[in-house]
N, C-alpha and C positions, 0 to 999 in steps of 0.2 A: 581770018585776019592770020599772021605768020606764030610759029610758034617761039615762045619767048627762052633761051639760054636757061640753064641756072641763075646764073645773077642775074637779069633782067627779075625771077621769077619774086627773086628775093630781094630785090628791090622795092616792088609789087607791097610785097611782106612788111617790109620793112614803113613804108609808107603810110602802111594801115596804122605799123603802132605808134606812129610818132604821131600823125592826128590826133589818137586816139589818148596817147600822153598830153599833149595840148588840151584840149578839148575840153570846155568851152570855150577860152579864153582865145586859141587859134583861128586865125580868119577862115584860114581852110573848112573848117566846119560848117559855118555858115552855108560855104558853099557847097560843100559833098550833101550837108542833109538834103541842099536841093537837089541835087544830081538823084539821090534815091529816091527824093519824091518824083520826079520825072522818070528814075528809071522803072518805079514800080506802077504806074499813073500807064509806063509804059507798057510792061510786059500783062499787067494783069496779075503783079505775084504779090500773096500775102506772104509779109516776110513778120515774120514773128520776133516780138521783140530779144527773146533771149540768141537768139542768128544774126541780126545788126550788129549787136554785144559781139558776137564771135567774132565776125567776118573783122575785127578791129583787135578785137583781142588772142584768135587762134586763126591768124589767118591760110593758115595753107590748108585746115578747113574747107575755105571756102573757095576754092582757085576759081571757078568760073564766071562766080559773082563778086567776088575779088575783079579779076579782069574790065566785069563786066562797068562798073563803078567806078574804076580807071581811066579807064576808055570815053564816057560819061560825062566823068567830073572835066580831063583833059578837053574835050569840047565844049564844054561849058565854059572850061578857062580862056579858050583861043577867040571865046562870041564875045569874053568882056563877060558872062553872069554870075563867074565865081571866082572868087581870090587864089 
């Protein structure tokens, strides 16, 4: 993966906060939950509820997970599996 610029990093953090602000009425939320489930299954991760919430409320504290989730969501969106 290429290194993100500060602007790209901020865009991803804003993306996470925007989805959280609209959840659960935001259609992206459903797709994002699918991406989280796929990510957890593939990586064998045990994500605590507070870490999941912090990913959207304090994304700067979880940049690696945010990147992985963003990329998985983008992949699923390209495949038509997420809104």
